[in-house]
N, C-alpha and C positions, 0 to 999 in steps of 0.2 A: 508756587507749591511752599508750603508751608514750613518754615524750620521745625524741630522738634521741640515742644515745651516741658516743663516741669510737670505738667498737667498729664502729658503724653508718658510721664514715667521715665524720661531718658535722662532728667538732669540737666543743669544749665547748658543751653544752646546746643544740646545732643552731641556733645563733644567726650569721645571715649579715649583710653588708651589702646584699649582692643575690643573689636566686634567680632563675634562670632556667629557663623551663621550656620543651624542647625544643632538642635538641642536632643541630639542622641545619644549614646552612651559617650562618644569621643567629645564631642560638645561640651556635655556637662563636665567630664573629667577634666578639660582642659579649662573650663571657666571655673571650677574649685581651686584649681592648682593655682591658676594665675591670680585669683583673688587671695589667696593664702600667702602670696609674694607681695600683696598691697598693689596689685594691678587694677586699674577700674576696668570693668568688662560689661559689655552689653550683649545679652544671647539672644538670639533672635531665632524664633521657628515659625514656619508658616502654618503648620499644624496645631492640634492639641493634644495635651497628654491622655492617650488613652490605651486601653487595653486591646490590642487587635493582633491575635495570633502570638505566638511564642517567639517567632524571628530568632535571634541568636541564644543558644541557652547555655553552652560549655564556656566557661572562664575560667582561665587558666590561674595558675600558682602565682606567674608573673603579674597577671591583673589584678589578682587579691593582695598580693605586695604594694602595689600602687594604690589600690583602694584603701589599703591598711595606712600607708602614710599620709593619705588624705582625710584620714578619720572616719571613712564611711563603711568600711568592711564588717562590722559585727551584725548589722540588720542583714545582709547578703550570706553570711555565714550561718546565722540562723534560721534562716527560711531556705538556703539552698541547699541540694541533695549532693554529698561528696560522695566521689567515686574514685577508686583507685584500679579495679579489676577490669579487663577487656576479653571478650572471647569471641573467638573466630570459628565460623564453622564453614563447611563445604559440603555442599549436598545435606545427608542426614548425620553428618558426623562432626563434633569438635576438633578441631584439628590444630588449636592452640589458644591460650589462656596466659595472659601478661599482667604484670602488676607495675604501675607507673611510678610508685615512690616506696620501694620496700625498705628504705634505711629510715626514714620518717624522719630525718634531720632537721628538717625544717618546721616552720611555725605552721605554715599553710598547707591545705591537701593540695596534690597535683591539678585534681579540678572540681569545680561545684557545677552542679547543674542548676540553673535559674532562669526561669523566663525573662527576656530582655524588658519587658515592661515592669518587672519588678526593679531589676536593676536603675532602668530610669527612675521610677517612681525614689527610689532611697537616693540616687544622685540628686535629683532634684529637691527633695526635701532637704538636703545637706547644703545645694548652691542657694536656698532659698534665705538661710541662716547666715550666707556672707554677706558683710555689710557692701562689699566692692562689686558684687554680682547684681544686675539687675535683668530678669528672666522676662522676655516680651514674647509670648506665643501667638498665634494668629496675626504674624507681621512677617509678610513675604516683600523678599527684595526683588526690586525689578530692574533696578539700574546701579550702575557702578562707574566712579571715576577716580582714576589714580594718576594724580599730575606726577610726571617724571622730569627729570634733566636731560642734558642733552646724550649724557653717557647711558641714559635709560635706568639712573637711580630714582630712587622715590624722591619725591619733594614737596614736603606737606602733608596734609592730611587725604586719606581715602573717603569718599562721599559715597554713601548708599543712599538709594531711594526705596523706601518702603512705604508698602500699603498695609496701613493697620485698621483694626476695627473704627477708629477716629477719622480715617481719610488717609492722603498721601503726606508723608513727612520725610524728612532728610536727617542722616546720621553721619557724624565725621567720627573716625578712629585714626590712630597711627598706623595701626594693622589691621587688615582683616582677614582672619582665618575661616576658610572654608571646610564646614565639618557637614556639607548638607548632602552627604549620601551620593550614591551611583549617578543619580541623575542632577547633579549639582547645579545649580542656577549660577552660582559666581563661575562657575567653569564655562557653562555656556556663554555669558556676558563677557567673558575674558577671550570667547574665540580658542578654546584649547580643546584638545582631544586626548584620549587616552588611547594607546598603543595596545595591541594583544592579540588573543585570540578567542574567538566566541566557538562554544561547543554545541552539537547538536543533540547530543543526549537530553531527554526529558526525565524527569523527575517527580513524583507524588511525595509531599511532605503533610502529615497530619498529626495533629495533637487529639488525643483523644483522654478522658476520665476513665478511669479503672481503679475501683478501690483493692481489690485481691489482683496482685500482680505478680512480680520478680524480684529478687534483689536489685540495688540500685549498682548496675554494671552495665558497661558499655557492650552490646552485642552486635555482631555484623556476620550477614549469611551471604556466601557466595551460592549462586544457583541452588537456592532451596527447593525441598521437594513441593512447598507452596507456591512458589513462584519460580517456575523452571526457567533458566536462562537471566535470571534477573538479579539483584542484589537488593538487601534489606538492613537498614541500620534502625537498633532501637536503643531510646533511652528514657530514665525515668527523671520527671520533673516535682517539683513541690506540688502540693494540692491533689497529689493522687493522679497526676496528668502524666501522660506517656507521649513521646515522639517516635513517629515512625517514619522512615524516608526508604521508599521504593524507587529503583531503577524500572522504568515503565518502557523505554526506547525512544527511537528519534519520531515515531509518529504518533504519539500521544497528544491527545485532543484536550485544548485548555477547559472544555466542558467537564472534563473528569472530576474537575475539584468541586462541582456541585453534584454529582452522582453518589448519592450516599450509600445507595446499595451497592455500586461498585467499591468503594472506599469501607463500607461495613465487611464486605467479603473480604478485602485485603487483610484489614486488621484480624478477623475473626481466623484467618490462615495462620497467623503468627500467635494468639493468644487464646484459641480453641473457645470454649463453652462459657467463659469468665464473660459477667455483663460488664460492657463499655457504654459510653456515650461520646459520640464525635464532636469536637470542640469546635475544630477549625480544620482547612484542609487548603493546600493550593500547588498548581503546576509549575515548575520551574525550569529554567535551563539556565546556564552559568556561564560567565567569561572570566579570564585572567587576563586582565589589562592594567595599565600604570599612565600615568602622567610621566613624561621624560624628567620632569622637573617640579619639585613640590614648593620650591620658592620663588615667587613672581614679584620681585621687589616687595613692597609692602602686604601684596596679598600672597596668603600661605595656605596651602591645602593639606589635609590630613584625613585618615581614615576612608572611607568609600569614595570620598570626593578626590582623594589621590589614587586610591588604587582600588580593584574589584577583584575578589578571588571566589575560587569554588569553595563548597562548604565544607569540604573534606579536610578533616584536621581543625576545625574550630578555628582557624587562623585571621577570618575578618574582623570581627569586633576586636579580639585580642588583640592584633597588631594596630588597630586604629588606636586602641586604649596607650600602648604603647608609643605611637605616634605623639599624643598629647603628652606623655610622660617626658619624653625626649624634647620637645618644644618648649613646655611651660617655662622652665627654668632659664632656657636660653633668652626668650623673648623678656622675662624678668629682668633678666643681666643688661640686656639692651637698653629697655626703658627705663629702668630704676638706678641702674649702676654704670651707665655710660659704656657699656661693653661695645666694641666694634661689632658692624652688622654682620662682619664675616663669621660671627660666631654662629647665626643663623644659618650658615651656608654648611655649617656641620650637620645641622639638622636635615638639610637636603643630601648632602652625601649618605649619612648614616640610615634614613628611613627608605630611600630609594633603593639602598644595597638591601635592607629588610624586604623591601616589596619583591625585588628579582628572587630575593631566595624564597620566599612565601610562593611565588608564581612558579618558581621550579617545582618545588616540594609538590604543591596541588596539581600541577600537570604531571607528575610521576603516578600520584596518586588516582586521578582521572583515569590514565592509561591502563592501570592495572585493573582497576573497577570496571571500566568500559572500554575494551581492548578495540583498535579501530577497524581490526580486519580478523578472518577466520583463523589466518594463522597467528596472529597475537592472541586471539581466544584461546587456541589450542597451547600455546606456549604456558598461558597464564593457569591454564586448567590442570596441566602437567605438574606445576609447582604446588598447586594445592594438591593435589593426590601425594606426592611426596611430604609434604609439610606434617601429615598424621605422625610421620615416625622419623623423619629427617630435621635436624636442628637447622641446618643450613638453608633447608626450603622453608622454614618459618621467618628466617630474617628477608628473604626475598617478599613475603606477605605484605601488600600494602593498602589498607584499606583506610587510609587518611593517616600521613604523619601527624600526630597531634602538636598543636602548637606550643612552640618554645621561643625564647627569645633568639632575635638575629646574632649573627656574628660579624661585628665591623671590619676587623682589620687592625693591625698597627700603625703606631707614629714613630717615627725615628727617635731613639732613646727612651723606648717606653719598656725595656727589659734588659737585666744583666743576670748574669749566674746560671747555673743548671735546675731545670725545673722538670718535674715528671708529668703533673697534670695539666695537659694542653686544653682542659676544658675552663681552665682559669687564667689563660694568657690574656695578654693585653687585647681589647677588643670583643671580649665575652663579657656576659652578663654575671655580676655575682652570683654565688649560691650561697642561699642562706644556710645556715647551721646554728646548733646550740653551741654554747660555751658555758663557762662558769659554772659546772656541775650542773649543766641543764635547766641555771635559772634564767639565763639571758638567751635571746636570739639576737643572731648579727641584725636581722632586717631591722628589729626595732632600734637601734643604735645609728642607723644611716638615714639621714636626712637630707635637706637641699642645700647642703656644703660640700666641696670637693672632701672626702675623707680619707685619712691615712689608717691603715690597719697593720700592727703591729704588736710585736711581744710586750709586755710590761716591762719598763726599765731600759729598752734599747733605744731610745732616743736620746741624744743629749739635750741639754738646755738651749742650747744655741740652734739646734735643730727646731726645736718647740717654737722657741721664740719666731724664728724665720716662716714658720708654716702660721703660726697665729698672725702675723702681719697680713697675710693672703687669706685670713679668715677660713684656713684648713682645719676641719675637725679631726681629732684623733682618737682612736680608738685602742685602747691597750688591752691584750688578752692574757689573762693569767695562763702560762702555760702548765702549771700543774693541776689545775682544775678544768682543762679543756683538751684532752689528748684527741678527742674526735675532731675539732676544729683544727689543731696544728697539723694532723695528719692530712686532711683535706688541703689546707692551703700552705702546707709546708714551710710553716714559720719556723726561723730559727733565730738565733741571736739578732743577726744584724738584718733580716729581712723586712721587708714593708711593700703591701699594696697600697695603690691610689685609687681610688673610686670616684667616680663622677657623682652629680647629683641624682641623675636617673639611674644609677646603679650598675654602671657598667666599668668593668677593670681598665682603667687609662694606662696604669704602668706597674710594674712588680720587679723588684730588684732584690738580690740576695744581698748585696752590701750597700744599702740605701745610705742618702743623704739627703737632707732637705733640699739642697740645689736640684737634685733630681726632679722633685715634684714641682718646684717652681719652675724649672724650664720647660716641664712638659705641658703645665697648665698653660703658662704663655703661648706655647706654640698651639696647642688644641683651639684655645676662644682666638687665636688669628688666624684659624684654619690652614695652618702651614703644618708640613712635616710627614704626613700620611704616606705610608709606603705604598707603592704602586704593587699591582699585581691582584688575583682573584683571591678569596678567603679559602683556606684550604678546607675540601668537603671532609666530613666524617665518616667513618666505615660504613656507617649506614647510609649515608648520601651516596658514597660509592655504588654501593650495592643498588641503592635505587635507579642510578644512573644507567646502570648497566641493564637492568632488567628493563627499563624503558627504553633504551636502544634495541632491546630485543624483541619488545613486544610491537613496537612502532615501526621496525624495519620491514 
């Protein structure tokens, strides 16, 4: 077997700090982030970049924030279709209408719809401009060797055997990150299996081109007159492209994806006599599964290689992008700054928590959309009947809880004082908000550093010096010009927040001293001090849990 040469494009001796397998949205996001930290990356993919159905289309505000920090969000916003309104129908009546971002305090919209092939195109263009990234498509990994010490810890570089257009070659890397999807080759080579549940319900997903359409809103039908007993979801995409997702039942045949007469009838039932053209269709069923651990020595799993989710709530691609954001700075700290490998265990802890939460959310949605029994269906339909007039019943409807950042839980010493806003307690993602008379957004002031957020003038010079010694950034808020921000974050004279490089609240204190942040950062990096117990559920989460119990019992 030949070693990789410069002619093959892998650089001297084919040795990299990180090799990423899989050049979808997750792998590309991770490659760009690592490159911007100065980490050398080989990005391998066995396929070629091509337009093959929309696949993922809904990208959340959190994903847009991540793309914004990487400098790749502008073409996505320009091309994407922004939406904030969702409508829910039962039979022939609209029973609910919701708005995702009524305040619009943040820089980015709640969601944009953008075909995955565009997201990959924009990410690949950006990655191609990073001097620390080498992208190699049509390169299939078929072997992996990870030397380990007696205690199972990695020793030396991981070796990948790769089949390229020029033949077989070898590549070595300090870390290998598997972003190669639900049928991950890396997972198979390591003999790992995901655990979880596969669902029998089958769905038809189709994209079609229609110039004369509807407003860019999310529409979901339960038991509509044009598809009795089924459910239908419709979204608008760029290029006059529309997405329809139909529940067909457990016995639907895969050949229906090629039955254009059947598909045309399904589409026509929704859009009427408007002219349209079918662009793509597929039949799918889904699983909710995950690896028990995402970190296996020097081989780390992210995205669909680590967890697969039902499409309800657009949590698949978005959670994978969040995986990449969580992992990138930690890998860079270990590789470039000598941080202990224990820091990578925080990725494992936090993103397995996120995967379990996402599986719970999507299990609840799946049960409501496709109740497993006649009794469950009757309970579901009674709720839908009431929802037209009862606010409490509207809260019980679950047509897919839309993707939001996971909640990780707290670390010992991460909070003091009385706070009202539990959505910003440690373990929660930061919430973007404008300040300085609306001229600034918080998201634009958070980068790849640990960051303190406080009122201007509240820190002593000694505090600033201690934080600077740890390279902690300080964002000072002018209280007089930022009333909305102060109200959201409950900032007072001596209060402060500590934010991680991946934009999570690590700590908050009503009476802050620099030693609080220094101590907490040390605990976090060493992987110590995490408080036991499950993360408390939100009010909506408790409602969904009760509905799941009733429908499935």
